[in-house]
N, CA, C and O atoms as a DFTB+ gen file, in Angstrom:
760 C
 N C O
     1  1    -145.571    -234.579      58.710
     2  2    -144.767    -235.370      58.509
     3  2    -143.727    -234.924      60.044
     4  3    -143.032    -233.908      60.044
     5  1    -143.814    -236.066      61.496
     6  2    -142.438    -235.277      62.016
     7  2    -140.967    -235.650      61.902
     8  3    -140.818    -236.871      61.859
     9  1    -139.783    -234.916      61.838
    10  2    -138.966    -235.139      60.911
    11  2    -138.351    -236.201      62.253
    12  3    -139.103    -236.657      63.114
    13  1    -136.706    -236.490      62.204
    14  2    -136.433    -237.294      63.039
    15  2    -135.490    -236.953      64.043
    16  3    -134.874    -235.934      63.731
    17  1    -135.215    -237.347      64.937
    18  2    -134.506    -236.557      65.945
    19  2    -132.718    -236.489      65.204
    20  3    -132.205    -237.268      64.401
    21  1    -132.155    -235.302      65.831
    22  2    -130.448    -235.796      64.660
    23  2    -129.735    -236.941      65.073
    24  3    -129.126    -237.679      64.298
    25  1    -129.831    -237.123      66.583
    26  2    -129.307    -238.014      67.057
    27  2    -129.583    -239.386      66.206
    28  3    -128.629    -240.127      65.970
    29  1    -131.074    -239.760      65.686
    30  2    -131.603    -241.124      65.108
    31  2    -130.908    -240.471      63.843
    32  3    -130.284    -241.468      63.479
    33  1    -130.661    -239.735      63.147
    34  2    -130.271    -239.094      61.735
    35  2    -129.041    -239.574      61.284
    36  3    -128.729    -240.111      60.222
    37  1    -128.170    -239.185      62.635
    38  2    -126.667    -239.550      62.748
    39  2    -126.816    -241.424      62.809
    40  3    -126.211    -242.233      62.105
    41  1    -127.380    -241.576      63.416
    42  2    -127.455    -242.940      63.824
    43  2    -127.426    -243.735      61.649
    44  3    -126.305    -244.125      61.323
    45  1    -128.545    -243.873      60.517
    46  2    -129.058    -243.566      59.942
    47  2    -127.926    -243.478      59.169
    48  3    -127.470    -244.444      58.558
    49  1    -127.377    -242.218      59.158
    50  2    -126.068    -242.125      58.100
    51  2    -125.327    -242.629      58.485
    52  3    -124.436    -242.778      57.649
    53  1    -125.031    -243.224      59.761
    54  2    -123.364    -244.248      59.976
    55  2    -123.836    -245.441      59.527
    56  3    -123.084    -246.064      58.777
    57  1    -125.255    -246.080      59.889
    58  2    -125.278    -247.435      59.578
    59  2    -125.098    -248.073      57.815
    60  3    -124.806    -249.230      57.513
    61  1    -125.429    -246.686      56.661
    62  2    -125.513    -246.750      55.589
    63  2    -123.888    -246.487      55.214
    64  3    -123.503    -246.889      54.116
    65  1    -123.013    -245.873      56.040
    66  2    -121.368    -246.243      55.767
    67  2    -120.811    -247.167      56.391
    68  3    -119.587    -247.090      56.498
    69  1    -121.398    -248.129      56.894
    70  2    -120.731    -248.843      57.824
    71  2    -120.447    -249.836      56.083
    72  3    -119.343    -249.853      55.539
    73  1    -121.716    -250.569      55.488
    74  2    -121.557    -250.779      54.550
    75  2    -120.703    -250.709      53.625
    76  3    -120.113    -251.675      53.140
    77  1    -120.525    -249.096      53.190
    78  2    -119.276    -248.944      52.435
    79  2    -118.040    -248.968      52.714
    80  3    -117.157    -248.875      51.862
    81  1    -117.819    -249.113      54.115
    82  2    -116.250    -249.052      54.358
    83  2    -115.937    -250.949      54.756
    84  3    -114.872    -251.562      54.679
    85  1    -117.063    -251.366      55.097
    86  2    -116.690    -252.449      55.128
    87  2    -115.788    -253.361      53.682
    88  3    -114.915    -254.228      53.636
    89  1    -116.417    -252.749      52.874
    90  2    -115.996    -254.008      51.253
    91  2    -115.120    -252.483      50.829
    92  3    -115.406    -252.026      49.722
    93  1    -114.218    -251.807      51.558
    94  2    -113.441    -250.787      51.195
    95  2    -112.093    -251.277      49.906
    96  3    -111.529    -252.362      49.771
    97  1    -112.001    -250.571      49.479
    98  2    -111.385    -250.714      48.282
    99  2    -109.888    -250.796      48.937
   100  3    -109.211    -251.446      48.141
   101  1    -109.115    -250.418      50.025
   102  2    -108.301    -249.785      50.501
   103  2    -107.919    -251.290      51.696
   104  3    -106.876    -251.644      52.246
   105  1    -108.698    -251.599      51.699
   106  2    -109.125    -252.359      53.246
   107  2    -107.681    -253.265      53.960
   108  3    -106.972    -254.009      53.283
   109  1    -107.579    -253.130      54.692
   110  2    -106.895    -254.150      55.580
   111  2    -108.573    -255.130      56.318
   112  3    -109.691    -254.898      56.779
   113  1    -107.899    -255.951      56.064
   114  2    -108.949    -257.351      56.047
   115  2    -109.940    -256.505      57.818
   116  3    -111.095    -256.080      57.828
   117  1    -109.120    -256.530      58.826
   118  2    -109.218    -256.432      59.833
   119  2    -110.122    -254.882      60.099
   120  3    -110.764    -254.901      61.149
   121  1    -110.181    -254.207      59.676
   122  2    -111.213    -252.921      59.199
   123  2    -112.323    -253.126      59.162
   124  3    -113.247    -252.336      59.354
   125  1    -112.359    -254.431      58.860
   126  2    -114.098    -254.141      58.559
   127  2    -115.232    -254.813      59.444
   128  3    -116.448    -254.780      59.253
   129  1    -114.453    -255.491      60.561
   130  2    -114.686    -255.325      62.038
   131  2    -115.241    -254.554      62.873
   132  3    -116.093    -254.819      63.722
   133  1    -114.510    -253.131      62.499
   134  2    -114.142    -252.135      63.166
   135  2    -115.588    -250.623      63.161
   136  3    -116.350    -250.555      62.196
   137  1    -115.657    -250.021      63.860
   138  2    -117.084    -248.971      63.908
   139  2    -116.695    -248.096      63.034
   140  3    -115.472    -247.962      63.086
   141  1    -117.312    -247.282      62.063
   142  2    -117.319    -246.238      61.229
   143  2    -117.454    -245.118      61.988
   144  3    -118.105    -245.258      63.023
   145  1    -116.916    -243.818      61.695
   146  2    -117.279    -242.883      63.083
   147  2    -117.232    -241.509      61.575
   148  3    -116.407    -241.576      60.664
   149  1    -118.060    -240.660      61.659
   150  2    -118.167    -240.190      60.582
   151  2    -118.108    -238.538      61.628
   152  3    -118.783    -238.374      62.644
   153  1    -117.283    -237.651      61.127
   154  2    -117.297    -235.842      61.833
   155  2    -117.413    -235.010      60.790
   156  3    -116.565    -235.090      59.901
   157  1    -118.390    -234.131      60.697
   158  2    -118.500    -233.184      60.052
   159  2    -119.409    -231.783      60.385
   160  3    -120.056    -232.070      61.392
   161  1    -119.644    -230.785      60.089
   162  2    -120.932    -229.387      60.481
   163  2    -121.441    -229.901      60.331
   164  3    -121.981    -230.389      61.324
   165  1    -121.962    -230.501      58.738
   166  2    -123.963    -231.094      59.243
   167  2    -123.860    -232.059      58.257
   168  3    -123.031    -232.238      57.365
   169  1    -124.984    -232.714      58.631
   170  2    -125.306    -234.360      57.773
   171  2    -126.808    -234.073      57.523
   172  3    -127.529    -233.586      58.394
   173  1    -127.281    -234.438      56.149
   174  2    -128.225    -235.003      56.219
   175  2    -128.446    -236.685      55.362
   176  3    -127.823    -237.584      54.798
   177  1    -129.697    -236.285      55.752
   178  2    -129.943    -237.774      55.425
   179  2    -131.751    -237.560      54.248
   180  3    -132.587    -236.660      54.170
   181  1    -131.639    -238.536      53.760
   182  2    -132.988    -238.468      52.730
   183  2    -133.517    -239.610      52.472
   184  3    -132.967    -240.166      51.522
   185  1    -134.491    -240.267      53.005
   186  2    -134.964    -241.759      53.128
   187  2    -135.459    -241.958      51.583
   188  3    -134.843    -242.675      50.794
   189  1    -136.162    -241.531      51.384
   190  2    -136.281    -241.411      49.801
   191  2    -135.801    -242.208      48.855
   192  3    -136.041    -243.248      48.241
   193  1    -134.721    -240.984      49.004
   194  2    -133.441    -240.966      48.102
   195  2    -132.000    -242.370      48.626
   196  3    -130.881    -242.655      48.197
   197  1    -132.723    -242.780      49.518
   198  2    -131.502    -242.987      50.452
   199  2    -129.893    -242.621      50.575
   200  3    -129.068    -243.513      50.771
   201  1    -129.628    -241.633      50.482
   202  2    -128.706    -240.587      50.552
   203  2    -128.175    -240.107      51.674
   204  3    -128.991    -239.379      52.238
   205  1    -127.202    -240.191      52.226
   206  2    -126.514    -239.404      53.332
   207  2    -125.889    -238.365      52.917
   208  3    -125.308    -238.900      51.973
   209  1    -125.541    -237.251      52.887
   210  2    -124.923    -236.293      52.713
   211  2    -124.131    -235.290      54.120
   212  3    -124.784    -234.590      54.893
   213  1    -122.674    -235.456      54.160
   214  2    -122.094    -234.781      54.858
   215  2    -121.153    -233.745      54.351
   216  3    -120.440    -233.878      53.357
   217  1    -121.230    -232.468      55.297
   218  2    -120.573    -231.481      54.833
   219  2    -119.695    -230.616      55.381
   220  3    -120.046    -230.665      56.560
   221  1    -118.758    -229.827      55.332
   222  2    -117.807    -229.380      56.236
   223  2    -116.584    -230.177      57.165
   224  3    -116.774    -230.766      58.229
   225  1    -115.650    -230.061      56.645
   226  2    -114.365    -230.681      57.274
   227  2    -114.781    -232.606      57.316
   228  3    -114.932    -233.220      58.372
   229  1    -114.817    -232.807      56.875
   230  2    -115.796    -234.066      56.918
   231  2    -114.554    -235.239      57.248
   232  3    -113.498    -234.978      56.671
   233  1    -114.545    -236.234      57.924
   234  2    -113.655    -237.137      58.364
   235  2    -114.316    -238.048      58.754
   236  3    -115.170    -237.910      59.631
   237  1    -113.951    -239.547      57.973
   238  2    -114.404    -240.830      58.248
   239  2    -113.226    -241.469      58.430
   240  3    -112.187    -241.571      57.778
   241  1    -113.608    -241.861      59.426
   242  2    -112.298    -243.335      60.031
   243  2    -113.184    -244.425      60.361
   244  3    -114.282    -244.341      60.913
   245  1    -112.557    -245.504      59.944
   246  2    -112.858    -246.848      60.734
   247  2    -111.379    -247.775      60.185
   248  3    -110.713    -248.044      59.185
   249  1    -111.459    -247.962      61.422
   250  2    -109.654    -248.999      61.590
   251  2    -108.730    -248.304      60.816
   252  3    -109.190    -247.249      60.380
   253  1    -108.148    -248.425      60.656
   254  2    -106.772    -248.188      59.758
   255  2    -106.881    -246.918      58.807
   256  3    -105.951    -246.117      58.716
   257  1    -108.206    -246.765      58.026
   258  2    -109.011    -246.407      57.091
   259  2    -109.723    -244.905      57.623
   260  3    -110.678    -244.738      58.382
   261  1    -108.611    -243.602      56.704
   262  2    -108.997    -242.214      57.077
   263  2    -109.758    -241.610      55.726
   264  3    -109.620    -242.158      54.633
   265  1    -110.332    -240.775      55.859
   266  2    -110.553    -240.341      54.859
   267  2    -111.434    -238.957      54.901
   268  3    -112.426    -238.851      55.622
   269  1    -110.958    -237.910      54.044
   270  2    -110.970    -236.681      54.137
   271  2    -111.740    -235.954      53.051
   272  3    -111.359    -236.232      51.914
   273  1    -112.862    -234.977      53.156
   274  2    -113.043    -234.250      52.395
   275  2    -113.576    -233.208      52.609
   276  3    -113.748    -232.951      53.801
   277  1    -114.080    -232.129      51.530
   278  2    -115.277    -230.947      52.148
   279  2    -116.522    -231.596      52.262
   280  3    -117.248    -231.169      53.160
   281  1    -117.052    -232.751      51.401
   282  2    -118.477    -233.380      51.722
   283  2    -118.318    -234.408      50.800
   284  3    -117.600    -234.481      49.803
   285  1    -119.286    -235.374      51.412
   286  2    -119.713    -237.214      51.400
   287  2    -120.136    -237.476      50.989
   288  3    -120.625    -238.178      51.874
   289  1    -121.026    -237.887      49.651
   290  2    -122.121    -238.201      49.770
   291  2    -122.145    -239.752      49.305
   292  3    -121.418    -240.272      48.459
   293  1    -123.440    -240.520      50.282
   294  2    -123.156    -241.615      50.332
   295  2    -124.818    -241.994      49.633
   296  3    -125.805    -241.662      50.289
   297  1    -124.972    -242.638      48.400
   298  2    -125.963    -243.933      48.041
   299  2    -126.287    -245.017      48.176
   300  3    -125.386    -245.828      47.964
   301  1    -127.635    -245.589      48.568
   302  2    -127.533    -246.821      48.797
   303  2    -128.314    -247.232      47.478
   304  3    -129.205    -246.498      47.049
   305  1    -127.891    -248.686      46.693
   306  2    -129.222    -249.238      46.207
   307  2    -130.259    -249.983      46.303
   308  3    -129.823    -250.844      47.068
   309  1    -131.317    -250.276      46.082
   310  2    -131.949    -251.197      46.550
   311  2    -131.305    -252.769      46.659
   312  3    -131.915    -253.676      47.224
   313  1    -129.932    -252.943      46.003
   314  2    -129.302    -254.607      46.864
   315  2    -128.528    -253.651      48.240
   316  3    -127.969    -254.549      48.870
   317  1    -128.369    -252.932      48.644
   318  2    -127.942    -252.602      49.611
   319  2    -126.211    -251.979      49.307
   320  3    -125.289    -251.738      50.086
   321  1    -126.329    -251.883      47.900
   322  2    -124.794    -251.714      47.643
   323  2    -124.519    -249.819      47.893
   324  3    -125.498    -249.083      47.779
   325  1    -123.449    -249.357      48.150
   326  2    -123.359    -248.104      48.399
   327  2    -122.440    -247.140      47.461
   328  3    -121.313    -247.635      47.493
   329  1    -122.435    -246.184      46.785
   330  2    -121.584    -245.464      46.189
   331  2    -121.032    -243.943      47.178
   332  3    -121.824    -243.094      47.588
   333  1    -119.595    -243.907      47.385
   334  2    -119.947    -242.961      47.539
   335  2    -118.974    -241.891      46.599
   336  3    -118.174    -242.205      45.718
   337  1    -119.359    -240.391      47.146
   338  2    -118.447    -239.901      46.793
   339  2    -118.176    -238.321      47.583
   340  3    -118.973    -237.518      48.068
   341  1    -116.683    -238.311      47.456
   342  2    -116.033    -237.537      48.037
   343  2    -115.566    -236.715      47.655
   344  3    -114.513    -236.976      47.073
   345  1    -116.019    -235.083      47.704
   346  2    -115.838    -233.692      46.714
   347  2    -114.552    -232.979      47.917
   348  3    -114.806    -232.790      49.107
   349  1    -113.438    -232.727      47.380
   350  2    -112.157    -231.659      47.627
   351  2    -112.581    -230.793      47.766
   352  3    -113.586    -230.459      47.139
   353  1    -111.801    -229.789      48.955
   354  2    -112.363    -228.521      49.215
   355  2    -112.040    -227.794      48.299
   356  3    -111.251    -228.328      47.518
   357  1    -112.481    -226.237      47.940
   358  2    -112.009    -225.458      47.072
   359  2    -110.539    -224.907      46.601
   360  3    -110.432    -223.732      46.952
   361  1    -109.642    -225.271      46.078
   362  2    -107.894    -225.102      46.249
   363  2    -107.907    -226.595      46.933
   364  3    -107.351    -226.084      47.905
   365  1    -108.027    -227.896      47.293
   366  2    -107.689    -228.496      48.038
   367  2    -107.920    -230.169      47.070
   368  3    -108.090    -230.390      45.871
   369  1    -107.832    -230.965      48.122
   370  2    -107.677    -232.566      47.956
   371  2    -108.880    -233.122      48.872
   372  3    -109.297    -232.673      49.940
   373  1    -109.286    -234.175      48.169
   374  2    -109.922    -235.205      49.045
   375  2    -109.339    -236.340      48.526
   376  3    -109.060    -236.692      47.380
   377  1    -109.180    -236.971      49.908
   378  2    -108.233    -237.958      50.127
   379  2    -108.095    -239.453      51.369
   380  3    -108.316    -239.431      52.580
   381  1    -107.783    -240.292      50.748
   382  2    -107.784    -241.458      51.892
   383  2    -106.189    -241.668      52.068
   384  3    -105.213    -241.200      51.482
   385  1    -106.368    -242.637      53.201
   386  2    -105.383    -243.474      53.686
   387  2    -105.591    -244.693      54.468
   388  3    -106.163    -244.552      55.549
   389  1    -105.349    -245.474      54.230
   390  2    -105.565    -247.274      54.657
   391  2    -104.601    -248.175      54.548
   392  3    -104.178    -248.671      53.504
   393  1    -104.086    -248.488      56.181
   394  2    -103.290    -250.025      55.498
   395  2    -103.474    -251.228      55.139
   396  3    -104.311    -251.967      55.655
   397  1    -102.904    -251.462      54.451
   398  2    -102.621    -252.595      53.423
   399  2    -102.559    -254.368      53.932
   400  3    -101.490    -254.652      54.473
   401  1    -103.213    -255.128      53.855
   402  2    -103.081    -256.060      54.359
   403  2    -101.809    -256.529      53.269
   404  3    -101.446    -255.914      52.266
   405  1    -101.099    -258.225      53.983
   406  2    -100.041    -258.191      53.425
   407  2     -98.279    -257.879      54.014
   408  3     -97.158    -258.313      53.748
   409  1     -98.922    -256.818      54.989
   410  2     -97.307    -256.762      55.587
   411  2     -97.155    -256.200      56.763
   412  3     -98.203    -256.677      57.197
   413  1     -96.600    -255.366      57.994
   414  2     -96.279    -254.875      58.666
   415  2     -96.453    -253.533      58.478
   416  3     -97.187    -252.864      59.206
   417  1     -95.707    -252.992      57.363
   418  2     -96.441    -251.153      57.428
   419  2     -96.280    -251.133      55.942
   420  3     -95.285    -250.652      55.399
   421  1     -97.357    -251.707      55.252
   422  2     -97.843    -251.362      53.970
   423  2     -99.071    -250.405      54.168
   424  3    -100.034    -250.613      54.905
   425  1     -98.818    -249.175      53.262
   426  2    -100.335    -247.973      53.163
   427  2    -100.259    -248.141      51.445
   428  3     -99.415    -248.469      50.611
   429  1    -101.911    -247.633      51.476
   430  2    -101.573    -247.048      50.381
   431  2    -102.323    -245.915      50.951
   432  3    -102.854    -245.778      52.053
   433  1    -102.182    -244.669      49.310
   434  2    -102.645    -243.328      50.240
   435  2    -103.554    -243.112      48.489
   436  3    -103.406    -243.811      47.487
   437  1    -104.485    -241.861      48.689
   438  2    -104.959    -241.766      47.327
   439  2    -105.087    -239.949      47.365
   440  3    -105.085    -239.458      48.495
   441  1    -105.186    -239.056      46.259
   442  2    -105.696    -237.763      46.617
   443  2    -106.263    -237.473      45.279
   444  3    -105.714    -238.182      44.435
   445  1    -107.180    -236.673      44.771
   446  2    -107.978    -235.749      44.049
   447  2    -108.167    -234.715      44.108
   448  3    -108.549    -234.318      45.208
   449  1    -107.993    -233.518      42.806
   450  2    -108.429    -232.616      43.308
   451  2    -109.574    -232.117      43.461
   452  3    -109.962    -231.176      44.152
   453  1    -110.362    -233.163      42.416
   454  2    -111.914    -232.939      42.706
   455  2    -113.002    -233.663      42.851
   456  3    -114.107    -233.197      43.126
   457  1    -112.757    -234.777      42.683
   458  2    -113.557    -236.232      44.033
   459  2    -112.898    -237.110      43.527
   460  3    -112.209    -237.206      42.511
   461  1    -113.337    -238.113      44.800
   462  2    -113.169    -239.868      44.415
   463  2    -114.668    -240.137      44.354
   464  3    -115.509    -239.409      44.882
   465  1    -114.852    -240.915      43.870
   466  2    -115.736    -241.876      43.669
   467  2    -115.630    -243.542      44.359
   468  3    -114.603    -244.172      44.106
   469  1    -116.437    -244.034      44.999
   470  2    -116.174    -245.383      44.841
   471  2    -117.631    -246.338      45.144
   472  3    -118.678    -245.897      45.617
   473  1    -117.398    -247.528      44.791
   474  2    -118.654    -248.325      44.390
   475  2    -118.247    -249.655      45.284
   476  3    -117.233    -250.332      45.120
   477  1    -118.971    -249.802      45.972
   478  2    -118.949    -251.191      46.893
   479  2    -119.677    -252.017      46.162
   480  3    -119.814    -253.035      46.840
   481  1    -120.269    -252.144      45.056
   482  2    -120.745    -253.283      44.094
   483  2    -119.422    -254.052      43.538
   484  3    -119.185    -255.226      43.822
   485  1    -118.659    -253.313      42.780
   486  2    -117.080    -253.101      42.087
   487  2    -116.254    -253.273      42.339
   488  3    -115.409    -253.988      41.801
   489  1    -116.212    -252.710      43.196
   490  2    -115.225    -252.354      44.563
   491  2    -113.960    -251.902      43.466
   492  3    -112.856    -252.433      43.343
   493  1    -114.720    -250.356      42.486
   494  2    -113.538    -249.576      41.591
   495  2    -113.646    -248.307      42.733
   496  3    -114.612    -247.971      43.418
   497  1    -112.527    -247.844      42.674
   498  2    -112.461    -246.749      43.171
   499  2    -112.246    -245.829      41.868
   500  3    -112.000    -246.212      40.724
   501  1    -112.440    -244.199      42.456
   502  2    -112.343    -243.502      40.593
   503  2    -111.502    -242.020      41.193
   504  3    -111.813    -241.675      42.333
   505  1    -110.659    -241.329      40.586
   506  2    -109.559    -240.316      41.234
   507  2    -110.353    -239.325      40.389
   508  3    -110.880    -239.935      39.459
   509  1    -110.643    -237.973      40.367
   510  2    -110.834    -237.702      39.269
   511  2    -109.940    -236.002      39.522
   512  3    -110.095    -235.316      40.533
   513  1    -109.195    -235.689      38.543
   514  2    -108.702    -234.207      38.083
   515  2    -107.425    -234.322      39.189
   516  3    -107.620    -234.464      40.397
   517  1    -106.507    -234.264      38.764
   518  2    -105.178    -234.499      39.297
   519  2    -105.301    -235.497      40.802
   520  3    -105.266    -235.283      42.014
   521  1    -105.458    -236.661      39.903
   522  2    -105.309    -238.171      40.620
   523  2    -103.949    -238.086      41.083
   524  3    -103.144    -237.334      40.533
   525  1    -103.516    -239.128      42.490
   526  2    -102.441    -239.611      42.852
   527  2    -102.802    -240.444      43.555
   528  3    -103.641    -240.333      44.448
   529  1    -102.035    -241.668      43.147
   530  2    -102.566    -242.864      44.571
   531  2    -100.572    -243.080      44.576
   532  3     -99.636    -243.002      43.780
   533  1    -100.797    -243.353      45.900
   534  2     -99.692    -244.238      46.531
   535  2     -99.056    -245.087      47.023
   536  3     -98.973    -244.595      48.148
   537  1     -98.365    -246.270      47.105
   538  2     -97.942    -247.620      47.899
   539  2     -96.839    -247.362      48.760
   540  3     -95.768    -246.803      48.525
   541  1     -97.300    -247.875      49.813
   542  2     -96.386    -247.252      50.622
   543  2     -95.443    -248.336      51.387
   544  3     -95.904    -249.473      51.289
   545  1     -94.456    -248.266      51.990
   546  2     -93.390    -250.109      52.637
   547  2     -92.775    -248.855      53.564
   548  3     -92.182    -247.807      53.308
   549  1     -93.176    -249.437      54.612
   550  2     -92.525    -248.537      55.607
   551  2     -92.453    -247.522      55.332
   552  3     -91.297    -247.108      55.418
   553  1     -93.502    -246.463      54.848
   554  2     -93.161    -244.755      54.930
   555  2     -92.637    -244.355      53.519
   556  3     -92.529    -243.218      53.058
   557  1     -92.305    -245.665      52.882
   558  2     -91.398    -245.425      51.500
   559  2     -92.230    -245.531      50.420
   560  3     -93.038    -246.452      50.309
   561  1     -92.107    -244.744      49.696
   562  2     -93.071    -245.055      48.519
   563  2     -92.618    -245.960      47.195
   564  3     -91.666    -245.783      46.434
   565  1     -93.477    -246.825      47.196
   566  2     -92.673    -248.080      46.356
   567  2     -93.665    -248.060      45.149
   568  3     -93.245    -248.957      44.418
   569  1     -94.590    -247.588      44.653
   570  2     -95.534    -247.086      43.552
   571  2     -96.154    -245.977      43.621
   572  3     -96.567    -245.783      44.765
   573  1     -96.362    -245.298      43.022
   574  2     -97.130    -243.917      42.925
   575  2     -97.738    -243.891      40.957
   576  3     -97.093    -244.257      39.974
   577  1     -98.608    -243.538      40.996
   578  2     -99.304    -243.378      39.456
   579  2     -99.896    -241.865      40.149
   580  3    -100.128    -241.434      41.279
   581  1     -99.983    -241.327      38.606
   582  2    -100.589    -239.391      38.892
   583  2    -101.367    -239.499      37.408
   584  3    -100.977    -240.175      36.455
   585  1    -102.289    -238.852      37.447
   586  2    -103.348    -238.509      35.965
   587  2    -104.636    -237.782      36.366
   588  3    -105.059    -237.553      37.499
   589  1    -105.202    -237.446      35.077
   590  2    -106.483    -236.670      35.636
   591  2    -107.082    -236.968      35.780
   592  3    -108.102    -236.285      35.877
   593  1    -107.092    -238.804      36.008
   594  2    -108.330    -239.511      36.046
   595  2    -107.656    -241.046      36.230
   596  3    -106.891    -241.670      35.495
   597  1    -108.204    -241.353      37.395
   598  2    -107.329    -242.505      38.061
   599  2    -108.382    -243.735      38.197
   600  3    -109.318    -243.453      38.945
   601  1    -108.419    -244.756      37.756
   602  2    -109.335    -245.650      37.855
   603  2    -109.004    -246.510      38.218
   604  3    -108.261    -247.019      37.380
   605  1    -109.152    -247.497      39.651
   606  2    -108.148    -248.598      40.954
   607  2    -109.128    -249.933      40.941
   608  3    -109.753    -249.892      42.000
   609  1    -109.417    -250.795      40.378
   610  2    -110.455    -251.927      40.530
   611  2    -109.630    -252.828      41.934
   612  3    -108.469    -253.215      41.800
   613  1    -110.194    -253.002      42.867
   614  2    -109.173    -253.827      44.236
   615  2    -109.501    -255.032      44.033
   616  3    -109.334    -255.680      45.067
   617  1    -109.932    -255.710      43.104
   618  2    -110.267    -256.902      43.004
   619  2    -109.098    -257.264      42.481
   620  3    -108.222    -257.739      43.205
   621  1    -108.900    -257.068      40.982
   622  2    -107.913    -256.862      40.147
   623  2    -106.830    -256.398      40.618
   624  3    -106.078    -256.905      39.785
   625  1    -106.074    -255.767      41.378
   626  2    -105.443    -254.525      41.714
   627  2    -104.719    -254.275      40.249
   628  3    -103.557    -254.604      40.014
   629  1    -105.759    -253.526      39.146
   630  2    -106.133    -253.046      37.947
   631  2    -105.949    -251.439      38.402
   632  3    -106.561    -250.934      39.343
   633  1    -104.903    -250.679      37.473
   634  2    -105.084    -249.073      37.226
   635  2    -104.927    -249.135      36.255
   636  3    -104.269    -249.903      35.554
   637  1    -105.887    -247.814      35.957
   638  2    -106.271    -247.559      34.734
   639  2    -105.926    -245.871      35.229
   640  3    -106.372    -245.278      36.212
   641  1    -104.929    -245.344      34.113
   642  2    -104.711    -244.007      34.702
   643  2    -104.075    -243.351      32.936
   644  3    -103.128    -243.577      32.183
   645  1    -106.071    -241.897      32.993
   646  2    -106.231    -241.457      31.575
   647  2    -105.563    -240.091      31.929
   648  3    -105.276    -239.618      33.029
   649  1    -105.376    -239.525      30.466
   650  2    -105.116    -237.943      30.629
   651  2    -105.997    -236.312      30.957
   652  3    -105.643    -235.138      31.062
   653  1    -107.499    -237.188      31.042
   654  2    -108.522    -236.025      31.149
   655  2    -109.046    -236.929      32.154
   656  3    -108.927    -238.141      32.334
   657  1    -110.124    -235.291      33.215
   658  2    -110.736    -235.584      34.493
   659  2    -112.134    -236.761      33.823
   660  3    -112.493    -237.673      34.568
   661  1    -112.896    -236.584      32.230
   662  2    -113.449    -237.450      32.216
   663  2    -113.092    -238.672      31.675
   664  3    -113.899    -238.993      30.802
   665  1    -112.375    -239.333      31.807
   666  2    -111.854    -240.729      31.652
   667  2    -111.800    -241.003      30.405
   668  3    -112.221    -242.097      30.027
   669  1    -111.263    -240.061      29.475
   670  2    -110.929    -240.344      28.169
   671  2    -109.561    -239.865      27.813
   672  3    -109.199    -238.862      28.430
   673  1    -108.749    -240.356      26.973
   674  2    -108.078    -240.509      27.117
   675  2    -107.347    -239.141      25.528
   676  3    -107.278    -239.672      24.420
   677  1    -106.991    -237.899      25.595
   678  2    -107.200    -237.401      24.721
   679  2    -105.771    -236.517      23.966
   680  3    -104.944    -235.808      24.539
   681  1    -105.856    -236.817      22.736
   682  2    -104.130    -236.168      22.510
   683  2    -103.865    -234.782      22.839
   684  3    -104.495    -233.855      22.330
   685  1    -103.087    -234.660      23.549
   686  2    -102.769    -233.004      23.757
   687  2    -103.137    -232.748      25.397
   688  3    -103.281    -231.640      25.914
   689  1    -103.202    -233.508      25.790
   690  2    -104.801    -233.523      26.836
   691  2    -103.440    -233.547      27.853
   692  3    -103.841    -232.645      28.589
   693  1    -102.254    -233.882      28.376
   694  2    -101.391    -233.961      29.243
   695  2    -100.544    -235.085      29.557
   696  3    -100.666    -236.031      28.779
   697  1     -99.663    -235.234      30.559
   698  2     -98.983    -236.861      30.503
   699  2     -99.563    -237.571      31.794
   700  3    -100.145    -236.986      32.708
   701  1     -99.233    -239.326      31.696
   702  2     -99.617    -239.534      32.509
   703  2     -98.593    -240.496      33.932
   704  3     -98.080    -241.495      33.428
   705  1     -98.384    -240.414      34.879
   706  2     -96.541    -240.783      35.526
   707  2     -97.113    -241.885      36.121
   708  3     -98.286    -242.213      36.298
   709  1     -96.218    -242.315      36.354
   710  2     -96.143    -243.946      36.886
   711  2     -94.555    -244.049      37.447
   712  3     -93.626    -244.016      36.640
   713  1     -94.322    -244.176      38.888
   714  2     -93.101    -244.735      39.517
   715  2     -93.093    -246.032      39.795
   716  3     -94.124    -246.396      40.361
   717  1     -92.407    -246.755      39.628
   718  2     -92.239    -248.251      39.717
   719  2     -91.243    -248.531      40.088
   720  3     -90.365    -248.820      39.275
   721  1     -90.946    -248.557      41.747
   722  2     -89.381    -248.916      42.632
   723  2     -89.251    -250.531      42.876
   724  3     -90.133    -251.355      43.113
   725  1     -87.779    -250.693      42.727
   726  2     -87.896    -251.860      42.590
   727  2     -87.669    -252.739      44.379
   728  3     -87.423    -252.349      45.521
   729  1     -87.958    -254.206      43.632
   730  2     -87.947    -254.150      45.292
   731  2     -87.314    -254.848      45.359
   732  3     -86.939    -255.370      44.309
   733  1     -86.700    -255.384      46.824
   734  2     -85.379    -255.936      47.548
   735  2     -85.566    -257.439      46.723
   736  3     -84.551    -257.703      46.078
   737  1     -86.551    -258.384      46.618
   738  2     -85.641    -259.429      46.066
   739  2     -85.792    -259.138      44.236
   740  3     -86.057    -260.091      43.504
   741  1     -85.676    -258.330      43.910
   742  2     -85.182    -258.212      42.518
   743  2     -84.034    -257.606      42.694
   744  3     -83.179    -258.029      41.916
   745  1     -83.631    -256.694      43.486
   746  2     -82.228    -256.297      43.038
   747  2     -81.207    -258.124      43.981
   748  3     -80.024    -258.415      43.806
   749  1     -82.157    -258.863      44.799
   750  2     -81.537    -260.067      44.823
   751  2     -80.932    -260.796      44.531
   752  3     -79.856    -261.293      44.865
   753  1     -82.084    -260.981      43.404
   754  2     -82.073    -262.438      42.351
   755  2     -81.190    -261.485      41.542
   756  3     -81.234    -262.167      40.518
   757  1     -80.572    -260.650      41.260
   758  2     -78.810    -260.653      40.665
   759  2     -77.686    -260.674      40.691
   760  3     -77.043    -260.637      39.642
């Protein structure tokens, strides 16, 4: 069987990622209409398994969304939903940053020492090992959560933060941390 040309593989890989980024957890709605660009040292596409693998200094951009990892694995199911896993480099973090809807300068940032998993069907992001999510307003951190496991449901804007990277809360396994800054409207009400 003849192998597709590298440019065809790149096009196929980007087409699969378009669905991933269009339902993005952290999305500013305007980002959905932007092209997805992926840069990496290598890319592999397995049509039979419907998977794309990008390796080496991976940077995905789509509008205001920027994702960075050592490795990005994207799998697509029969219904067309994508499941992405961003793997951190040794001694580093997998990370994302994106503008949020609802204000002029609102952002969300996430970091994980092991990996970040994102499911476009459920719109849930999971951060494993030393996870951190920050909400920013004009560069000021408004809310911040940290733990060895963070699950964030973008539909309900619900966080679950646990003290072990396997998604369980273990006695003596460490602490989770949350910092919630007062809002300007809260201060004006008093």
